[in-house]
N, C-alpha and C positions, 0 to 999 in steps of 0.2 A: 440296754444303757451301755454309755463310752463310760472307759476304765476312770479317766479323772473326774466324774463327776460324783462314781460311788460314793467316798468317802462323806461329802457335803452332806447325801442325803439319811448318813449313820441320826445323823443331830438331830433330826424330824423338827419339830416345833422348839427348839428349844428356845428359838429369838421371841417368840412368844409373851408379850404383857401378861400378868398375873389376869388382868382383864378381858385381855383376849382370850386365855387359857378357860378361865371360867365361862368364857361365852360360845363356846364350843363346845364346853361339857354341860352348860345350862340349856345347851338347842338339843344335847341327846338326851338330858333328862326328860326333856318340852315334848319329845316325841316318844317318850318312854309311856308317857301318863296325861289322862285324855284324849288319845288318838279319836275316840268316838265322837265326842262332844267336839262343842265350837267354844272357839274361847272364849274367854269374856266381856271382849271387847266387842265381838261380834252383836251381844244380846242387843237387841232395841234395833239395828241394823237397818233391816228392810222396813219400817215405817219413816226412819229417822233418813234413810233414801230417796223414798217414794216421795216426803216433803221436801227435799231439798231441788226431785227433777219437778213437781208441779213449780215452783216457784220460780228455775230456772227460766220455766217455757211461758213464763206468765210476764215472767220479766223479758224474754226475748221477744212474744208477741208484740209489748207497748214500745220495745223497741224498733221495731221495723217497721210499727204504725208512725213513731214518732219520725225515723230517718226516710222514709217512704220507701222502705226495700223491697227486695223483689218480690212480687204479688202470689207468684206460686213459693215458696219459702213459708210467706207470712198465711198462706190457705195450709199448710202441710201442720206447719206449729200447731196453726189453730185446731182442726184434727188430732191433734194430739194431745192436747187443753183436755180433749173430751172422750178420750181413750179410757181411762181407768188410769190406777196403779201399773206405775212404770216396770217395779218387782212382784210376783207373786209366786208365790211356795202352795204348789199343788200337791193334788193326793194322783196318783200312777192315772187311776180311772176317768182323772180329766181328759186325758190327754185326747185330742182331734180323730174321731175316725176318720177311711177311707186314704188315710198315710200312703204316699207309696215311695219304699223305699230305696235308698239307693248305694252299693256297698262300694263302688268303682274298683272293682277286682278284675276287669278285664283288658286293663291297661300292660304295656309289656315292664319284662321285669327291671329292677335296677341294679345292677353290678355286674358282680361275674362269679359263678356256682364254684370257679379255682380257689376262691377266696378262704386263709388261711386264719384261725384263728391263735393268738400267743405272740409273743415278741412284745418290743419295746423303742419306741422314739423316739430322739432327742430333737428339738425345732427352737428357732428363736421365737421367742413367743413377742417381740417390741422393745423398747426402749425403757418402758414405763411400767413399772412395779405397782398393780392394781392397789389403789387407796381402799376397796369394802371389797368386802363379800358378798352385799346385799343385791341380789334381781332387780331390784327395786329401789328408787328413792336416789337422794343425792348423789352423784357419782358412781352410779351406777352405770353410767354407758358407758364404760370405757373400751379401750376396744379389745381387753380378756376380757371384759366383761360378755362381749357377745362371744369369745371363742368360749365358755364356760355353761351359759346359756343360750344366747342366737341358735350355736350353732348345732345345738346339742339335744336341750330340749323338744317334747313333742306339743304340734299343736291338735287342738279338734279332727283338723283334716288337713292334708296337704297338697300342693299341686305336682302333678306330674312332673319331674323335669325337660322331659322331650316335647311331650304329646300335650302339655300344661291344660290336665283334665283333674278333674280332682279325684285325691286318691285317700283312702281310711288314715288318721292317726291314731288318736289316745279315742277316739269313734270310731266304732267297727260300719254302720250305717247314719244315713242322714235322708231325710225328707225334703222339700221344698212346696210349701203353699202353692194352692193355684193363680194367686197376684206376684209372685218372686220374693215377699220381703219375708215371710217367716220362713226359719230354717230351724227345723228339731235335727240332734242330735241324739244318737243311742251309746251310750259309754260301751267300748268294750269289757263284755265281764272279766278280763284279764288286765285290764289296766291297774296297774299299782306303780307307788312312789321306787325310787333306790330301795328302800328301805323294806320292802317287802307292802306296805300299805297298800289297801284298793282305792283308787280314785272314786270321790262322789260324784255326782252332779251338783250337791251345796259348796264343794271344794271353790268352784267357780264365782261362784257367790262371796265367798270367801276373801274369795284373789279381791275381787271389787270391790268391798270393804274397807281392806287393807288399800289398796293402789288408791282411796280415793279417801282413805284418812288425811287429816292435816299434819298427822305427826309425819307421813311419809312427803310432802309439800310436793306434789307433783299435781297442778294445777290441770299442766295439759293435760294431762290424760284423764281428770275426771271430765273436761269439758270435750272432750272426744266421745265418750259414749255417752255423753248426753244428747250429742250430736250423730250420731253415727248408730245410733241403738236409737229403736222407740220402744223395748221394749226387752223382759229377760224373763220364763218363767220356769220354773222347774217341776220337773214328775217325777218323784218318788227320786228312787237312788239314782236313776242310771238315764233319765233322759230329759236334755236340756233345749229350751226352748231361745230363739232369740232370735228377734223382730228387728230387719231393717225401715229406716223411715221411708222408702223408695227400693223397687227390684232395680240390682246392679250384674253386671258380667260378673260370675265368680263370686256368688254371693254367700256361700257355704264357706269359703277360702277367705273371703276378706270377714264376715263375722267371727269366725275362728280367730282372727289376728285379736279382736279384741277383750277376748277374757283368758284365763291360763286359770289351771286348778293349784290351789294354797293350801299347805300340809294342815289341814287343825292344831294336831301334837306339839309340829314344828312352834309353832304361833300364837302356841300357848300363854303366854308370858308378853304381847304385843299392849303399848301402852303408848304413853305421850315421850317416854324415851326409842322411841323402836331406832334413830338413825345409830346413834351409840350402842346400846345395848344388842343390836343386829348385827355392829360392822362386819364383825370375823366370822360369825355363825355361816355355815355350810348349810344351803336347806337342802332336803333329798328332793331327785329330780325324778325327770319322766323321760330322760332322754336313758342311750346307752354309753355316756361317762358320767361322773362328777368327780367335784377336785377331791383330794385325797388329802386327807388333813393330817397325815401322819406323816408326808411327802413336802411342805413350807419350807421355802428356806427365805425369810425376809429381805427383800429388795433384788434375789439372784434366783429363785426359781421356785415354779408348781407344778405340780404330776395332775392330769387329767386320769380315773384309772376305771377301767373297764367294769361297768354293774353284774354283779354277779348275779345269774339268773334274773336279766332284767328280763320284763318280759313281753317284749316285744322282737327277742332274739332271734325264732322261728318264723315269723311271719314276714310275706312275700312284701315283697318292696325295701324290706328292712334287712334281711334276713344274711346277704354279701357284706353290711354295714359296719362297721364300728367292729372292725375286728383286730386292729393290736390292743395289748394287755392294756398300757399306758402311754400315756404323750406327757414329755415330761416342756416346759413350756419354760426356756432361759430370757433372762434378763439382761439385755448388754446396750449401753449408751449409745453403742452407733454400729449403722451396720459395719466398717471394717471390721470394727472386730468381730462381731457374727460371721464375717466374710472368712475373717483367719481360722475362728474355730472351725468352719465347717471344713477347709484344708484340710485342716489338721486330723479329722473324721472323729471329730469328737459331738457336731450336729450331725447330724443324717438328712439332714432335709433343708433345704434355702431356697424361698419364693426372692426374686431375682426382678427388682421394679428398674433399678437405675439401667439403661443403655452398656452404660461404662462398667460398672460392675458384671456385668454378662461378657460382655467380650474380654475381659479381665482373666473370669472363669474359665472362657474358654483353653486358655494357655495353662493351668496349673498341672500337674505333675497328673493328680487322678482324675480328669478328666481325659488328660491324653494318654494316659495307659488306661484306662477302659473300665476306673474304678466307682466310677462319679459316673452317671446319665442325666443329660442335660435336652430337657424338652420344651418346645413354646405350644400350648394349646391354643387353640379359635374359642373361644368364649362367644357369648350373649349376653351379657351382663348390662342389666341399667349399668350406665356411667354415672359417674358423680359428674355434675356440670361445670367440670372450672371455666372460669374466666372472667370478664370486669362485670358485674353486675354497677347496673348506673342509677343512682340517686335522683329522680326526676323533680323531688321537690328542693331538689342545692340548686341552683341556678348557674351558671347558664344550660344545666340539663335539663332545663326546660320545656327547653327549642329541640324540638324534634331534628332539626337540619343539624345542630351541634354534635349530637346525640349518631347521628349516622355519618356526620364526616370522622367520626372516632372510631365510626365499624372501619373506613378505609386509611386509618391516619395508625393502627395496631396491627405491625407486624408476625403477627401470629407464626402463618405458616415458613416465615424463613427463620425464627424462632424454636419451632420443631424439626425443622430441618438441621439448624446447628446445636442447640442445646439437645435435642432429642436422638440427635444422631437419625433421624429418618426412623425409628423404633413406632413414635406415635403417631397420628393421624390429627386430623381436623375435628371438634364436632360437629355434627347436622342441622342440631336441635338441639334445644333444652332437655328437651326428655330421649335422648340418644340410647338406642339398646334395652327398645322393648322390641324389638321383632317391627310387624307388620301395623305395630299401631306408633311408631316413629316416621315421622315427618324425612324426606333425606331432603334438606334444603340447601339450596346455592347462596351461600355469604360472599361478601364482597373482599377481593381481595386488600392487599398492599396499595396503595396510590395515593401519594402528595399531592399529585397535580388533581384528582376527584375531593380528596379530602378540603385543600385550599374550595375547592369551589363549594362545595354547601357548607362551608363555615364562612365565605363569602354572602351565601342566600342567609345565613347568621348575622349578617354585619360586621363579620371580622375581614376585613377585607384591606384593611392595611397591615404591612407590615413593620413591630417597635424596630427602636433601636439594637433589642439585643435578637430581633429573628424572629418574635412570639409575635401572632398575627394579636392587632387591638378591632375594638370597633372605634363606632363615632366618639363615645363619651371617653376614648382613650385605656378603656379596660380591655385590660392585657386576658386573654384566652388561658384560661390557668385553670389545671384539672388538678385536684388531691387524689390518689390514689392509696387507699389504705391499705392493707394484708397483714397479717399474721406472720409471724417469722417461727412457722414449725418448722422449716426446712430452708435450706442456702438455695433448695432449686428454685422457690417461690421468689427470692430475691432476686436470681438471676435472670429470671424471666421479666421480672417488673424493673427492673434497670435495663434488659432490651428494649422492653416497650417506650421508656422513658425517650432511647435516643431515637427510636423508629419514630414516637411524636413529635420530636422537637424538629425533627426534617420537615414536620407538615404544619409547622406554627406553632404548636402547642406545647406549654409549658405544665407536664405532667412532673407533680411532684409527688415524690413517697413519702410513706411515711407508715414506717414499720412498725409494728404493734404488739407485746405480747398476744395472746390467742384469747384469752380470757378477756385483755382491755379491747381488741377489737371486735369480738362478739359484743358488749355492752355498747361500742360504738354506733354498729352498727343495724340492734337491737333498738336504741335511742333516736335512730335513722340523723346521726349528723354527720354520719359521713356523704362526698361528694360521688365515689365511685370507690368500689372496694374488689380484690380479686377474691373471691369465694367460692363455695361449692355446697353442696349440700345433697342429703342423699335421698331418693322417693320411694315408695312402694313399690312391688311387685306382687302382681303381676299388671295393673295399672297406679300411677302415678298419679298422685293426690295433689294438683295444683291450685285447690282453688287456697289454701294458705297464704301460697307467694304472690299470687297474684288477682286474686278478687278486690274491688277497690275498697270494699270493708274495713279491707287488713291495709289498705293502701291509705284511705281517708278520710275522714267521716263528715258528717251532712253538710257541715262547712265548709268543705273543702281544707282545713288541716290535717296534717301528717297525725297518723296513728301509730304511736310508738308500741314496741313488745310486739309485733308480727313479725310474722316470716315475710311479708311483704319489702321484703329490700330495698324495691325499684319504689317506692313508695308510687305506685303506677295506681289511676286511675279510666278505665277506659270502658266505656258500654259494649263495642264490640266484642273486648276478650271477658268480660261478665256476661253474656248472652250463649260464647263458646263455652263460658265455663258452666253456665248450665245447664248446655244441651250435655253436656258430659255425664254432669250430676244425673241426667234423667236418661239419660241411655239403659237399657233395659235389655240391649245385643252386642255383642262385638263389633257387628258391623257399624250399628247409628255412635259406638264410646271410639271406632277408631275412627270416625270423618269428622268428631266435636275435637281430638284430641289434635290429629293433621292442623284442625283450623285455629287453634289457640295454638299451638308450635310456630302456624305463620306468621300468624297475629304478633307473638314475640318481636319475632326478627322485624314486620313493617313498621313496627313503636322504634326500633333499635334501644332496646334497653337495656343490653345483654354482648357482650361482645365474644363472640365462643369461643373457648380455649381449646385442649386436646382430649382424648380418648387413645386407650388402649386396649385393642382388639385381643391382644394376646394375654395367658396368664406365663409367662419366664418362670422355670424355677431348675433346680438340681438338685440329686438325689444319690448317697451310694447304692448301688445296682439289685440292693436285697430288697430295697424297698419296691413291690410290685404293684402293678395298676391293672383294672377291668382289661379286658380286650374278647368282649363274647359278643353274641348277637344284638344284644340292646345298649349294650353300654363301651364305647371306647373311649379309654384311660378315665376318662370323668365325664358325666353329665356337664352342657355345655352352659348353665346357670348356675355359674360361680365368681365370686371373687379371685379366690385362691382357694387350687384342687385341695387341700388338706379340707373344706369345710364338707367333702361331701364323705368324707372316712369310709369311703371306698378302697384302699389301699389295705395293702396287706405288707407283711414280714414274711420271707423265705428263710425260713433258719438255713440251708443245704446251699445258697448261695452268700449269704454271708459269713459259712464257713469257707466255703470257695474262693471269696474275696478277700478275705483274712491269711487264708496259706500265700497265695498270693502277692501277698505285699511283705509278707515277710519273705519270699522267696526270688523276688525281684520279676514274678511272672504279670504280661499283660495282656489287659481283653481288649477287643476292637472298639476302636473310640466311640461313640455313642451320643451323635445332634440330631434331635428328631424336629421336627413340626408335623403335627398332631391336628387333625381337626376333629370333629365330635359326629357319631352318627348322627343324622336328623329326620325325621319323621317323615313317611311318606307323605304329601300331600301339604 
């Protein structure tokens, strides 16, 4: 730990209000009592949920009949209405026979056997201190929520980051039915929460109960479970069956992403007041780190501590991870402050997103003197599809010639070359970063001549007195572009786009908004165009919510609000490709369907692609060590930030050498490297 921060942590939880302190204490009391029984709130859940799912299925069948929905989807829902209770609790003796179990232990190991346990690091946690410690519910999807839970907690199974094959997690083995729809998970006997309590199959049902409770206010999750699962069955304490509506690639991983275990003791007093009652409680985890209640400094710092006696610490795929004893996240309001703290040696690691910051770091004494190493690491991570999303429900964007003209009128590549200094490249599809699942598409280059030709086809052939094109009715070619003011960079990009569009005869009116206001405007479909991005699932992007007609227009052609289809697109060819992807049972079929979808998005001209960054750039004091083994070079490639892997470690000898060298004025060789990951054969 940097000495400058030591005094801060002596205060522990001095800042916590009485309610927060009592919340933490009550959480501990709840964990200490009633661990073997379910919370009172769980009573009657199985029956309640079965009735709710039955009602939902009946409603969906009627809706599809009324709206003339997809016949295949309608037939699938009808079959589900006849399949019995959605949720069943059964004895172990009811488990079907003849199951073929897999354990995934034939994949290459992950990490480096040289990894050492021990030491602590300080990093920049971002600009915003989290507003809750709840793992689900309102405001739980913050960036630090991802660091606390998303990067740490274990699922039933995982995907090997290089071979993309299924490997064990909380489950030590799994089986798939002959039709590919039913997945059986056997919990590892050692699987336990961070407090040592064993994980039971019923804990996953408790999680479903809590997440679907009105108190949690997460109707999206409730609907996703109903759509993505056709049934759940528990056999005794250690086997969980999850049934999918249809066979899909990576079925065990897809099913595992829908449920997690919830600690019965911790949630013993769950009720309608969940949001406030559990605001600052720290739930027991399943991974190698947990938030340290004794090292929380309001608005300034949080520490994740390594779980003592973590159940998976010696297991293959996990034994070389979670090496440092503690990771302290410091919250600063600007990257300039984080940069300065790193330069002074009070942060051990810094992820560098901005090209100008990367170039500035290259010139600081700690780098030139070799105390700090800099690395750009080539990754293959699903890219957030930054770009301009066009609302086809807002004239004149309902005209494909206008939209196509805009593809030529946006000088995106020129912006990348100037503002991003050539570090970033242009996206090639809406779902870039999925390896062989991504279509390498060519997009129009900036061309005022071609843009004006398409605008003329749409009727905008005359130049008005202000240089903006007008049509025969005198309507100016004016497009409002909304964007969230989350970063000065986005504003700079949009202003450059406005200049380029004007040279093509387009008045691009900028509408900078607060993040929540922008999201509300887009959800209500009140935007014309918006600079936007989203995130997709891995290893397969779920494009249905964003692109299907049912999420864009109703049967009468009216816009449907509060869906992810911000394009308001309703296209039969796109629906057909989405159905093909949903029904794909093999990876080759899925690959063809996804490329068909991506190509259709381009042909419909509903999205102007922005940028991607194929590299993770970072600077770190040289005592931080990274894997360099036969199976893992530096990090695994499917990452956004290399810290997510938890494969690094601290070398105390090197730390001592560096500190002595700094005091004595000695230098090490300068180290600026570009590293490519080890790719699997074939």
